[in-house]
C-alpha positions in Angstrom: 88.3 109.0 104.9 91.4 107.0 103.8 90.9 106.3 100.2 91.1 108.1 96.9 88.5 107.6 94.1 90.8 105.0 92.5 91.4 103.3 95.8 88.1 102.7 97.6 87.8 101.8 101.2 86.4 98.3 101.8 85.6 96.9 105.3 85.7 93.2 106.2 83.4 93.1 109.3 83.3 90.1 111.5 85.3 87.0 112.5 89.1 87.0 112.5 90.7 83.7 113.5 93.3 81.0 112.8 92.3 78.3 110.4 94.0 75.2 111.8 94.8 73.3 108.6 96.4 69.9 108.3 99.7 71.5 107.4 99.6 74.4 109.9 97.6 77.4 110.8 96.5 80.2 108.4 94.9 83.5 109.0 91.1 83.1 108.3 87.6 84.2 108.9 85.4 85.2 105.9 85.4 89.0 106.4 89.2 89.0 107.0 89.7 86.9 103.9 87.6 89.3 102.0 89.7 92.2 103.2 92.9 90.4 102.2 91.6 89.7 98.6 90.3 93.2 98.2 93.7 94.5 99.3 95.4 92.3 96.7 93.2 93.9 94.1 94.3 97.4 95.2 91.5 98.5 97.4 92.2 100.0 100.8 90.8 97.3 103.0 90.2 97.3 106.8 89.3 94.5 109.1 86.9 95.3 111.9 87.1 92.4 114.4 88.7 91.3 117.7 91.4 88.9 118.9 92.3 87.7 122.4 95.1 89.1 124.5 96.9 85.8 124.1 99.9 84.7 122.0 97.5 83.6 119.2 96.1 87.1 119.1 99.6 88.7 119.0 100.5 86.3 116.2 97.4 87.0 114.2 98.0 90.8 114.4 101.6 90.2 113.2 100.4 88.0 110.4 97.8 90.5 109.3 100.5 93.2 109.1 102.8 90.9 107.1 99.9 90.4 104.7 99.7 94.1 104.2 96.5 94.5 106.2 95.8 97.4 108.7 95.2 96.3 112.3 93.8 99.7 113.4 90.3 98.3 113.9 91.2 94.9 115.3 90.4 95.1 119.0 92.2 93.1 121.7 90.0 91.4 124.4 92.0 89.9 127.3 88.9 88.1 128.6 88.4 85.8 125.6 90.7 83.6 123.5 91.6 84.3 119.9 89.3 82.4 117.6 90.4 79.2 116.0 88.7 76.8 113.6 89.9 73.2 113.2 89.8 72.4 109.5 89.9 68.9 108.0 90.0 68.2 104.3 88.6 65.2 102.4 90.2 63.7 99.3 88.6 66.4 97.1 89.8 69.3 99.2 86.4 69.7 100.8 86.8 71.4 104.2 84.9 70.5 107.4 85.1 73.0 110.3 85.1 72.7 114.1 84.2 76.3 115.1 85.0 77.2 118.7 82.6 79.4 120.6 82.9 82.3 123.2 86.0 83.6 121.5 87.2 87.2 121.0 85.4 87.8 117.7 82.1 87.1 119.5 82.7 90.3 121.4 83.5 93.0 118.9 82.8 96.2 120.8 81.3 99.3 119.1 83.5 102.4 119.1 82.9 105.9 117.8 85.8 105.5 115.5 83.9 102.8 113.7 81.2 105.3 112.8 83.7 107.5 110.9 85.2 104.5 109.2 81.7 103.2 108.1 80.7 106.6 106.8 83.7 106.6 104.5 83.4 103.1 103.2 82.7 102.2 99.6 81.8 98.6 100.7 81.2 96.6 103.9 81.2 92.8 103.8 79.6 90.8 106.6 78.1 87.4 107.2 75.8 85.4 109.5 78.4 83.6 111.6 79.7 86.6 113.6 76.1 87.5 114.4 75.7 84.4 116.6 76.6 86.5 119.6 74.6 89.6 120.9 77.7 91.9 121.2 79.1 91.4 117.7 75.6 91.3 116.2 74.8 94.7 117.6 78.1 96.1 116.5 77.7 94.8 113.0 74.3 96.4 112.7 75.6 99.7 114.0 78.4 99.8 111.5 76.0 99.0 108.6 73.6 101.6 109.8 76.4 104.2 109.8 77.4 103.7 106.2 76.5 106.2 103.5 73.8 105.8 100.9 76.2 104.8 98.1 78.1 102.2 100.2 77.7 98.6 99.0 76.5 96.6 102.0 77.5 93.0 101.1 75.8 90.1 102.9 77.9 87.0 102.3 75.5 84.5 103.9 78.1 81.9 104.8 75.7 79.6 106.7 77.3 77.4 109.4 74.7 74.9 110.8 73.3 76.2 114.1 75.1 79.6 113.9 72.2 81.4 112.2 68.6 82.2 112.6 65.7 83.6 110.6 66.0 86.9 112.5 69.7 87.3 111.6 69.0 86.5 107.9 66.0 88.9 107.6 67.7 91.8 109.5 70.9 91.3 107.4 69.0 91.3 104.1 67.1 94.5 105.2 70.5 96.2 105.5 72.1 94.8 102.3 72.4 96.1 98.8 74.4 93.0 97.6 73.8 89.4 98.4 76.3 86.5 97.8 74.9 83.1 98.4 75.6 79.6 97.2 73.4 76.9 95.7 73.2 74.9 99.0 72.5 78.0 101.1 69.8 79.3 98.8 67.3 76.4 99.5 67.9 76.8 103.2 67.1 80.6 103.0 64.2 79.9 100.6 62.7 77.5 103.2 63.2 79.9 106.0 61.7 82.9 104.1 59.1 81.0 102.1 60.6 81.8 98.7 59.3 80.2 95.5 60.9 77.1 94.0 63.6 77.5 91.4 66.9 79.4 91.8 66.1 82.4 89.7 62.6 82.7 91.0 63.9 82.7 94.6 66.6 85.2 93.7 64.1 87.5 92.0 61.8 87.3 95.0 64.6 88.3 97.3 65.3 91.3 95.1 61.6 92.3 95.4 61.4 91.8 99.1 64.7 93.5 100.1 66.8 96.4 98.8 69.2 94.2 96.9 70.9 95.7 93.8 72.9 92.6 92.9 72.7 88.9 93.9 75.6 86.5 93.3 74.7 82.9 93.2 77.7 80.5 93.2 77.5 76.8 92.4 81.1 75.6 93.0 82.3 73.5 90.0 79.0 74.3 88.2 79.7 78.0 87.8 78.1 81.2 89.0 75.3 83.7 88.2 75.0 87.4 88.9 71.6 89.1 88.9 70.6 92.7 88.8 67.2 94.3 88.2 67.7 94.4 84.4 70.6 92.1 83.7 72.1 88.6 84.4 75.3 86.8 83.8 75.7 83.0 83.8 79.2 81.5 83.5 80.8 78.0 84.0 83.4 77.7 86.6 87.0 78.7 85.8 89.0 75.5 85.5 91.3 74.6 88.4 93.1 71.7 90.0 91.7 72.0 93.5 94.1 71.8 96.5 91.6 73.1 99.0 88.6 75.5 98.7 89.1 77.4 101.9 88.7 81.1 101.2 87.8 80.8 97.6 84.3 82.2 98.1 85.8 85.2 99.9 88.0 85.8 96.9 84.9 85.7 94.6 83.2 88.2 96.9 86.2 90.6 96.8 86.3 90.5 93.0 82.6 90.9 92.8 82.6 94.0 95.0 85.7 95.5 93.3 84.0 95.2 90.0 80.7 96.7 91.2 82.5 99.7 92.6 84.1 100.2 89.2 80.7 100.0 87.5 81.8 97.1 85.3 79.3 94.9 83.4 78.1 91.8 85.2 79.6 89.4 82.7 83.1 90.9 83.2 82.7 90.9 87.0 81.5 87.3 87.0 84.5 86.2 84.9 87.0 87.9 87.1 85.4 86.7 90.3 85.4 83.1 89.0 89.1 83.4 88.1 90.0 84.7 91.5 88.1 81.9 93.3 89.7 79.2 91.0 93.2 80.5 91.8 92.6 80.3 95.6 91.3 76.7 95.1 94.7 75.8 93.7 96.5 77.1 96.9 96.6 76.0 100.5 94.8 78.3 102.9 92.6 81.4 102.3 95.3 84.0 101.9 97.8 82.9 99.3 100.3 85.3 97.6 98.8 86.7 94.4 100.4 86.5 91.0 100.8 89.8 89.1 98.1 88.9 86.5 95.5 88.6 89.2 96.5 91.8 91.0 95.9 93.7 87.8 92.4 92.3 87.2 91.0 95.8 88.1 92.7 99.1 87.7 92.8 100.1 91.4 96.0 101.8 92.4 97.8 99.5 94.9 97.6 100.8 98.4 101.3 100.4 99.1 102.0 103.0 96.4 99.5 105.6 97.4 99.4 106.4 101.2 96.2 106.4 103.1 94.6 109.9 102.7 93.5 110.4 106.2 93.5 113.7 108.1 95.8 113.9 111.1 92.9 114.5 113.5 90.9 111.5 112.1 94.0 109.2 112.0 94.6 109.9 115.7 91.1 108.6 116.5 91.5 105.4 114.6 92.2 102.9 117.3 90.5 100.2 119.3 90.3 100.2 123.1 90.9 96.7 124.6 87.7 95.4 126.2 87.7 93.4 129.4 84.9 91.0 130.0 84.2 88.1 132.3 85.9 85.0 130.8 83.8 82.0 129.7 85.2 78.6 128.9 85.3 78.0 125.1 83.0 75.2 123.9 83.7 73.8 120.5 80.9 73.2 118.1 81.3 71.0 115.0 80.0 72.7 111.9 80.5 71.6 108.4 80.4 74.2 105.7 77.3 74.1 103.5 79.4 73.3 100.4 83.0 72.7 99.7 83.4 74.9 96.6 84.5 78.4 95.6 81.1 79.5 97.0 82.4 79.1 100.6 85.2 80.7 102.5 86.5 79.7 105.9 
């Protein structure tokens, strides 16, 4: 569909929201952050999500466009508010989240245009949070099931307290070829699935039980490991003076996926991903401007220089129809991220 071989199509599938940070709001949501960072690396990234028909939704679409992200697959739902997450930071820059429920991204409606998009994707990144609702969970699974055999289906676990279940974890792993998980999420998943003790033993069991080609295990300030069937990479964290860690894990994931689509060695991918995450830790918010040296980490052709190669007929079909559903009052739920580190995004 839209991408040349040097400019792969990546999809960030799931929540799109405003992170309400102490110094103001920033565009957020792990899949949306992934798309931003992938775009910064030169991939052609799309967000598949939904915002409300309110001013916050209008603003988020405008902000996404300013950040160079396509809004073609961001639906508008007039029946539910745009998602927001209240973010507080401790002295170490560790975020805690207040995630509001019954918001627009809980109601991402499937469209036939998504099927064509998924079929052309080189990678789709999704998590557990957006699967808390039936509507979005079904759409996420349909998108994943519509991808081609070579597509990297990337499950960035991103656990948020009550917003996951064993069924969501298992069904997500069944559909995944790449897993990104941190050192606090792994024991939770190990307990849920009955995995053996020890990080590598648990990871290797996951790779035997599910169709995972690569597993990324991040440990915040203690570094990261990448595992494949016949290789592994273990590196310390890239040094950084932390401002906040919101979105750092999503930057790691974007660099991971970009490297995998290039067929690079795990050690090289791990180093680049760690560097990306460290940079985001030095900035405020999940979508900071990128310096030239990070934009050139991988030799993708920047999308702003090569136009989207989409047929006229297909481009005409790339749109989202606003959905109207009965409105529910939003009920906030406090949820602290499993770890404040480059292993977690917003």
